[in-house]
C-alpha angles and dihedrals in degrees: 000000000000098000119176145092116322134186121214121202123194131176105177138193091272090066090207093136144307111285116210123186132184117208140168107229135186137148093288106024142057108182117178112217106174143351139197136184117215121201121243112222112244092239091058093044091053092048090053092048090051092055093046091054093052100256110158120251136172125251087247091057091047092049092050092050091048089052095047093048091050090054091046092052088049090050090052092050093046091051091054092046092049091048089055096041092244132150130198091268090065096059125071095195146330120237108208120181094190126214114299111224098166134015119180109162097166130081137038094298100040111180146165133199128207117175134197110104107251090200088067090055093050093047093051101039104031088226128123112252129208114202143144091067101164108053100069089058090048091050086058091054097265132131092247087228154119095025098167097078090080089057093044088054093049094051108026110028115120125208093231112005117091105231138176126193117212121196112195107193123133084309120031118229130185129211117199111211103181117162115253092008130101113264112258131188142162145161111274094196135262117007113172095339101096094033089055094042093054098049090044093054095041104037107012093243124134093222143354101264111219087348089277095151095043091048091056092058137063131237114259102217098197090052091046092050091050092051092047089056090070106122094232092073092057095047115112121238140293090071139136136179143171149181092307086072109025099046138129090277088058090052093048090054091051092049095048092089093047109057121177101026118153114256093234092052090054089050091051090049093050090051089050090049090058092047095046097046091049095046094047090055093047090054096041088052091059100269126253143228095242131026110197112199128202137163129062092306091066086070092056106097095194092051092047091048091050092050090052090048095048093046107052113184093025119104107231111202138150126253087241086076088059091051098261118111111237089214093058102037099103096043088048089051091057092049086055092046089052088053089052092050094047089050094050092246128140115262102185131072114218089201087063105036101028093238117156093238144008110259146174102264132198134048120259119227102193121216127234105187090191087077096045108144 
């Protein structure tokens, strides 16, 4: 086993920053030691949003963005290492998910694209990087996502309690940790993505702090019902989605039949959409005793209150209460997945993704510190 100290790097669909986590990992332990959130410059954020919404770009533009993101990830890692007084000799490997700009798991030529050149990270840190985690699973017929249920199971499964772990990032994904059953997991649909997109366009704010704007509005039931009719919500698992589907253009199409609605009412309705689509999938999946929530959405009091209201009899908590920061969960998962890859262990779960086999996932970009720039 390749035990040691690992760094996980995650830039998710919410684009609210680059999360970097340091952890000591071995066969029996994942001990978080430090974390850091690195800002994403507005120019880069806007370029990513443009790609995800299907705006055309040249190969030169894509290559430049890939390069700049790689350097930005390296900068984030270096900042954490400097904060902790670490050098490249202290770190076994970095697990970097990269920035997803397109994810299309259906069809004859299913594909996914994460950018952020891992070679740039190696060259600037002197540390081996593991990246490109999704495509091996997709080559085996899987969705390539979500990948975090395997980590949720390793850390949070209970021998007798029926648990589910809900990550509410830009997209919300659910991990089903039911004793004596295969782990299952899937994307339920939008998490913070549409909520954030609406307040950004309407009020120039990155997110709805403490759900203040949504709480001032009321849910528009006809709009909610129309959004709930989107075929994605009725699809059976395994399934995964992203910003290339649930983006601002999707929201504009939903709003076209409802002119003149107050902005705060739309915000309230989008928050309710996230709560309803999650709760429906929890119940359709058989329910649980404890729903453990992580990700940015776990800090949204209205969303958490609606989940509790829609799931009577289920204890809705955060993973913080189990000792794992909800803000760091995904970055920590990719540190753990890097450990799995470096140890030659499978990182995917066919029961989650639909792949034909469990497999080592991720590509290894080996370091040569002699050439550290």
